N, C-alpha and C positions, 0 to 999 in steps of 0.2 A: 257427716254433716251435710255435704253438698247433695248427696242423693236424697236425703230427707227434704231438703229445700225444694228440689225439683218436683218431688211428689206433691209437696204442699202447693206449689204454684199451679198445679193442674186444676185445683179447685178454688183458687183465690185469685182475683184480678188485682192489678196494681194501678194506682193513680198518683202521678207526680212522685214516684219512688216510695210511696207509703201504702201498705196494705192494711186495711181496717178489717178486723175480724170480730164481728159480733158472733160469739161462739155458737149461738143457737141456729145460725144459718148454715153451718158447715156439717156435712154428713160425717158420721163417726167413722174413723178409719177401720179397715178390716183387722189390722193388728196395730198395737200400740208402738209408736216409734221409740227407739232406744233413747234414753235420756243421757246427755253428757255427764250427768252426775253419777251414772253407773260406774264411771272410771275411778271415782274417789277411793273406794276401799282398796283397790289394787295399788293406787299411788301410795296411800298411807301404809300399806303393808311393806313397802320398800323403804320407808323412812324409819330407821331404828336408831335411837339415841345410843351413843357409846357408853360403855361401862368401864370401870377402872379398878385396878388392884386396891386393896384396903390401906396400903402404906400411906402415911401422912408426913408431910414435910412442912413444918411450921416455919414461916419466914423469920420469926424471931430467933430460931436456932441458927440462922445464917446472918445474924447481925441486925435485923430490922428492929426499929423502935417506933411504937405507935404513939408518938408524942405530937404529931402534926407538924413537926419542925425538921426533924432529921430526914435527909433525902435517902431513900432506901432502894435506889435503882440497882445497886450491886447485890443487895441481899435478895431481891426478887430474882435476879439473873441466876445467882448461885442455887437458890431453892428449885427453880425450874430445871436447871441443868442436872441437879442431883436427882430429881424426880424421874426425868426421862432416862437417865443413865441406869437407874435402878429397875427399869422396866415399866415405870408408870405408877400413878397414884394421885394423891391430892396435895396440892400446894395450898396450905391453909393460911389465911389471913385472919388472925384472932381479933378480939375486941380492941379497938383503938383507932387512931387516925394515922394512916401510913402514907406519907408524902413520897412520891416517886416520879421518875421520868418514864420513858416508854418501857412497857413490859412486852417481851417477846415470848410467846408460848411455843412449846415444842411438842412432838408427838407423845401421846399417852399421858397428858397432863390435864388435870381438872383443877382450875384455879377457883378455890372456894373462898368466898367473901362471907365470913361468919356473921351471925347476929351481933349487932353492935360494932361491926368493923366498917371502916371507910377506907377505900383506896382513893387518895386525892392526888391528882396529877399536877406536876410542876407547871408554872407559868413561864418558864424559861424555854424559848424555842430550841436552844442548844441541847436540851435533854431529849430531843426527838430526832435521831439520826436518819439519814437518807436511806430509803428502802425502795424496792420495786413495788409500785402500787398503781391505782387508778385515781385520777382526779376528774370528777364529772364525766366519767365514761371513757377517758383517754389514758392509756398506759404511760407511765412516766416514772422517774426517780424523784421522790419528794419526801417530806417529813414522814416518819413513821406515825401511824395512828397511835393513840395512847396505849391500846392493847393491839398487838399485831402477831400474826402467824403467817408463814408461807410454806406450802408443800408439807403440811403436817397432817397426821391422821390421828383420830381419836383425841379430840381436844374439847374442853368444856370450860365455861365460866358459869359458876352457880352461886346462888345466894344463900341467905336473904339480905346480905349487907348492901352497902351503898358504894357506887362508883361515881366519883365526883370529878368531872373534867375541868372545873374552874374556868370554863370558857369565858364568862363575862369578866373575870378578874385578870385574865391574861391579855396578850396583845392581839388575840386572834380576830376579834370582831373589828379591830382597826384595819386588819388586812383586807376586809371586804371593800373598803374604799380605795385600796392600793393595788388590787390584784389584776386589773384589766390588762396592763401590758404583758404580765406573765401568762394570763389566760389566753390572750391572742397569740402569743408565741407558742404555747403548747399546741393550740389548734393547728397552727401553720406547720409545726414540726410533724404532726400526725398526717396532715394532708400531703406533705412532702415525703412521707414514709421514712423519716429518719429513724434509726434504731432506737429502741427504748432507752438503752444505756446512755444515749446522747441527749435525751430529754431531761435535763438535770435542773432541779429547782431546790427546794429546801431552804437552808439558811441564806439570807440575803434576798429571798423572794417572798411572795405573798399568797401562796396557795395553802390555805390552812388545812390541818389534819382532821381526820375522823376520830371518833371515840374508839371504835373497835373495827378493825379490818382483818378478815380471815381470808387469805388469798391462796387459791389452788389447794384447798384443804378437803379432806374427806372425813365424814363421821363427826359432825359438829353438834354441840349442845350449848345453848345459852338459856339458863333457867333461873328464875326466881330473883335475880338481882334487880336493884333499883339503879337506874342511870339518870344522872342529873348534870346539867350545865356542860353539855358538849360544846365543842368549838364548831363542829360540822356534823355530818351524818352520825347516827349512834351505832347501829349494828349493821355492818356492811360485809356480807359474805360475797366474795367474788370468785367465779370459776370454781365453786364448791359443789359437792355432791353429798346428799344425805345430811340435811341440816334441820335441826329442831330448835325453835325459839319459843319458849314456853313460860308463861306466868311472869313476864317481866313488866316493870313499870318504867316508862320513859317520860321524863319531864325536861323539856328543852324550850329555850327562848332565844330569839334572834333570827338570823337569816341562815338558810341552808342547814337546818338542824332536824332533818327527817328522823323518824323513829327507827325504821328498819328498811334497808335497801338491798334485797337480794339482787345480785347482778350476775348475769351469765351463769346462773346456778340452777341445778336440777334437783328435784325431789326435796322440797322445802316444806316444812309444816310450821306455821305460826299460829299459836293457840293460847287462849286465856290471858292475853296481854292487854295492858292499858297504855294508851298513847296520848299524852297531853303535850303536844309539840307545837312549836312556832312555825312548822312547815308540814309537809306530808306526814301522815301517820306511817303508812307502809307505801313505799315506792319501788316498783319492780322495774329493773333496768337491764340493759344488755349491750352497753357500749354506745359510743357516740360517733356518728358520721363515718368518715373513712376508716378510722381506727376500729370502731365497732364492727364494721364489715370485714376488716382485715383479720381480726381475731375470730369472728364468725361463730360465736357460741351463744346459743339462745338461753333464756330463762324459761324453764318449762316444768310442768308437773308440780305446781305449787298449790297448797291448800291453806287457806286462812279462815279461822273460825273462832267463835266465842271470844272475840276481842271487843274492846270499847275504845272509842276515839273521841277526844275532846279538843283537838287542835284545829289549826287552820289548813287551808289548801285542801288536798284530797285526803279522805280517810283511806281509801285504796286508790293509788295512782299507778298507772302504767306509763312509763316514759319520764321525761321526753327522750332520754338516752335509751333507745330500743333497737339500735341498728343491727344487732345480732339476732333479733327476733324474740318475741315473747309469745308463748302458747300454753294452753292447758292450765289456766289459773281458775281456782275455785274459791269463792268468797261467800261465807254463809254464817248466819246466826250471830250477827254483830250489831252493835248499837253505835250511833253517831249523834253527838249532841254538843251543845254549847258548853264550854268549860269555863274556868275562872277568868280566862284572859281572852279567849277567841270564840268566834263562831266558825263552824266548818264552812269552807267555800263549796266543796263538792263531796258527795258520797262516793261516787265512782267517777274517776277522772282519767281519761286516756288522752295523751297529748304527744304530738310529734309534729314534724314539718318536712318540707320538700328537700331537705339535705340529708335526712336520716337514712332513707332506704329501709330495708328490713320489713318484716311482717309481724303485726300483732293479730292474733286470732285465738278463738276459743277461750274467751274470757266470760266466766259465768258467775253470777251473783244471785243469791236468794235469801229470803227471810232476813232482810235488813230493816232496822227501825232507826229513823233519824228525825231530829227536830232542829229548827232554827238554822236552816241552810242559807248561807249568805249570798250564794250565786246560783248556779244550776245544780240540781240534785245529781243528774247524770249528764256528764259533759264528755263528748268525744270530739276532738279537734285535730285536724291535720295542718292547722295554720298557727301553731304555737311558736311564738318568740323567734321569728326569722328576722333578727336584728343584728347589728354589728357588722364587722367585716365579712365579706362573702367568701369564706374559706371553703374550697371544695366544690364539686359539681352539683347540679340538681339531680337528686336520686329520690324519686317519689316513694314514700312508704305505702304499705297496704294495711288496712285495718278491716277485719271482717269477723263474723260469727261471734256476736256478743249477745248474751241473754241476761235479763234482770227480771226475777220473778219474786213475788211476795214482798215488794218494797212497801213500807208504811212510812210516809214522810209528811210531817206537819210543819209548815212554815218554809217557804222557798222564796227568796227575794227576787229572783229572776224567773227562769222557766224550769219546769220539772225535767224536761229532756231537751238537750241541744246536741245536734249532730252537724258538724261543720267539716265537710270533706273538701277535697280539691277537685277542680274540674278535670284534672288529669288522673285523679285517683279517688274514685268515690268510696265512701264507707259502705260496706256491704253486710246485709243480714244482721240487723239489730232487732231483737225481739224483746219487747217489754210485756209482761203478763201479770195478771192477778195482783195488781198494785194500786195503791191509793195515795194520791198527793193532795194535801189540803193546805189552805192558806197560801196559795201560789199566786204571785203577783201577776205573771203573764201566763194565762191558762194554756194558750196554744203552743205546742212543742215547736222548737226552732229546728228545721231540717233543711239542709242544703247539701247538694252533691252526695246524697245517700240513697242507695237502692235496696229494695227488699226489706224495708223497715216495717215491723208489725206491732200493733197494739192489741192485746187480747185481754178483755176484762180489766181494763185500766180506767180509773176515774181520776179526773183532775178537778178540784173544787166541786166535787159532787156530780160532775157530768162525765158520761162515758165518752172516751175518745173513739 
């Protein structure tokens, strides 16, 4: 990427950090530059969903009752353990409403939520024991996610049934107003490098759990299920490799209820999904501040395609927890639009701040259609949310090598493109091409502390940039 940029700068001048490229003025290159998209087939070839033996373990055979009243936590545990002990297969949830506490998946288990089946999670915090997890990018001991696995291989959650977190019916959203002391304590424990085993929260504290967290797992599939009423993030693979999220529908309302959050994970394919969320649709993360740098594992080689987004905040967001690094993300052939409850704030949203450190690079988006964007269509900021107690040193992040090609966006309440770097760390090499933005309130892009920004065949409100 850097070599191509140097070659390019030989023929193009720069003014105030922005290079304007009327394509007809540039000589044709002797040879076509390699496209970053050429990497995608090789990445997808390495993402292979797991398969499972044909054996079936119906949870009703282990005492489960689908009456919506009986708590089936033990029946789920027994069915999962029997399945993995037998060498793997399908733990089947048949038609009915199955109330349960936390479900822990083990290797070689496909949890099948059948047509007409609902897994409904308890609203009692005591049904979610303490486990090793991450909370907003920091490792700790906290409530188990509603569905949890750690160090498992070949695991799946497949549909077409419903997984209902009952988030609004439980205590979880009340935790939002109470969590600040716990959240500040967790951040300080991380800065002080206290062992994870000593960062203990859970019962008596107010850091709410995710819907699904798969931690340090390999060969993961989440397919076809409908997820509704989460307490926090919905699908959260952490430190995972070879992850497929396919054809799911996420409906969430409230705060911190993202659709899918791959964190410090590699070789991830998210395809054919619909996200109607009260927060980000997809948010790619890699740990927060000192703890993210301590773990030091990047999210990389991620392909997102053929998805629709109807929620608020970012359709695709990177950050703000990105301290381990995010690279090689490909976002294509998606639609972003106003849903029943929200307008999207951003189509592509990259956010970080001067405590994160780490590098975000090689983020590529193409053929994205969007309407009714309530803030900036493309927003990159290194000044995100530097509020609250000043835990940890200043460690400036780097953000570079971002492309957006073939965007068609109608209706933007602020600006089409906003780049907001730091004086100490400029955003580098953002290229917008072959894109049309109409009904934009402020036609002029907002660019500050950004170098090597290019616009090629871009029109905003009918005028070429």
